[in-house]
LUMMI-819221 format. One record per residue (C-alpha): residue number from 1; residue in three letters; x, y, z. Coordinates in steps of 0.02 Angstrom, whole numbers, plus 50000, padded with zeros to 5 digits. Layout:
REM residues N
+-----+------+-------+-------+-------+
: pos : code :     X :     Y :     Z :
+-----+------+-------+-------+-------+
: NUM :  ALA :     X :     Y :     Z :
...
+-----+------+-------+-------+-------+
***
This chain:
REM residues 79
+-----+------+-------+-------+-------+
: pos : code :     X :     Y :     Z :
+-----+------+-------+-------+-------+
:   1 :  MET : 49779 : 50808 : 50337 :
:   2 :  LEU : 49868 : 50973 : 50365 :
:   3 :  ASN : 49720 : 51063 : 50288 :
:   4 :  LEU : 49607 : 50982 : 50418 :
:   5 :  LEU : 49721 : 51040 : 50558 :
:   6 :  ALA : 49722 : 51215 : 50486 :
:   7 :  ASP : 49532 : 51213 : 50477 :
:   8 :  VAL : 49522 : 51160 : 50659 :
:   9 :  ALA : 49643 : 51295 : 50713 :
:  10 :  ALA : 49555 : 51432 : 50615 :
:  11 :  SER : 49373 : 51389 : 50647 :
:  12 :  THR : 49249 : 51337 : 50778 :
:  13 :  PRO : 49219 : 51150 : 50805 :
:  14 :  ASN : 49050 : 51160 : 50717 :
:  15 :  THR : 49126 : 51214 : 50551 :
:  16 :  VAL : 49257 : 51078 : 50529 :
:  17 :  THR : 49239 : 50987 : 50363 :
:  18 :  MET : 49319 : 50824 : 50312 :
:  19 :  SER : 49339 : 50744 : 50144 :
:  20 :  ALA : 49296 : 50566 : 50098 :
:  21 :  ILE : 49482 : 50526 : 50090 :
:  22 :  GLU : 49508 : 50575 : 50270 :
:  23 :  VAL : 49358 : 50473 : 50327 :
:  24 :  GLY : 49425 : 50327 : 50225 :
:  25 :  LEU : 49594 : 50342 : 50309 :
:  26 :  ALA : 49509 : 50341 : 50478 :
:  27 :  ALA : 49413 : 50184 : 50429 :
:  28 :  GLY : 49573 : 50102 : 50369 :
:  29 :  GLY : 49661 : 50145 : 50531 :
:  30 :  ALA : 49519 : 50072 : 50632 :
:  31 :  ALA : 49521 : 49914 : 50526 :
:  32 :  ILE : 49709 : 49894 : 50549 :
:  33 :  GLY : 49691 : 49921 : 50737 :
:  34 :  ILE : 49552 : 49793 : 50752 :
:  35 :  GLY : 49652 : 49669 : 50649 :
:  36 :  ALA : 49805 : 49693 : 50760 :
:  37 :  ILE : 49699 : 49667 : 50915 :
:  38 :  GLY : 49624 : 49508 : 50842 :
:  39 :  ALA : 49794 : 49441 : 50795 :
:  40 :  GLY : 49863 : 49476 : 50968 :
:  41 :  VAL : 49715 : 49394 : 51052 :
:  42 :  ALA : 49726 : 49240 : 50942 :
:  43 :  GLN : 49911 : 49225 : 50979 :
:  44 :  ALA : 49887 : 49250 : 51167 :
:  45 :  ILE : 49747 : 49121 : 51177 :
:  46 :  GLY : 49846 : 49001 : 51068 :
:  47 :  ARG : 49994 : 49011 : 51185 :
:  48 :  ASN : 49891 : 49002 : 51345 :
:  49 :  PRO : 49711 : 48941 : 51324 :
:  50 :  GLY : 49677 : 48970 : 51508 :
:  51 :  ALA : 49697 : 49158 : 51483 :
:  52 :  VAL : 49535 : 49176 : 51385 :
:  53 :  GLY : 49444 : 49250 : 51533 :
:  54 :  ALA : 49576 : 49385 : 51556 :
:  55 :  VAL : 49617 : 49424 : 51375 :
:  56 :  LEU : 49447 : 49425 : 51289 :
:  57 :  PRO : 49364 : 49565 : 51391 :
:  58 :  LEU : 49515 : 49677 : 51363 :
:  59 :  ALA : 49508 : 49639 : 51177 :
:  60 :  PHE : 49326 : 49692 : 51169 :
:  61 :  ILE : 49367 : 49853 : 51261 :
:  62 :  PHE : 49508 : 49896 : 51141 :
:  63 :  VAL : 49403 : 49853 : 50988 :
:  64 :  GLY : 49267 : 49966 : 51056 :
:  65 :  ILE : 49392 : 50108 : 51080 :
:  66 :  SER : 49458 : 50087 : 50903 :
:  67 :  GLU : 49285 : 50078 : 50826 :
:  68 :  GLY : 49221 : 50220 : 50934 :
:  69 :  THR : 49363 : 50331 : 50875 :
:  70 :  PHE : 49315 : 50296 : 50695 :
:  71 :  ILE : 49132 : 50332 : 50730 :
:  72 :  ILE : 49177 : 50498 : 50809 :
:  73 :  VAL : 49284 : 50545 : 50660 :
:  74 :  ALA : 49164 : 50484 : 50526 :
:  75 :  PHE : 48997 : 50542 : 50594 :
:  76 :  LEU : 49028 : 50683 : 50715 :
:  77 :  LEU : 49170 : 50777 : 50629 :
:  78 :  ALA : 49124 : 50744 : 50447 :
:  79 :  LYS : 48993 : 50863 : 50383 :
+-----+------+-------+-------+-------+
***
């Protein structure tokens, strides 16, 4: 990870390279984030079923942010 930061600091954004391990860590982080969101939503809806309309759209937004971050890391930064 420190090598990646050194590459970013020493090069232009178009020359950043990432290894498969770093992309895998990003995928694992996204999976953990999505799982935590799902667990929180299930718990919130279980405690208050009337809150589905307020909780579910926010959950989709946060899942999209988590997945979008992974897509940026995996496909735009990895070369």
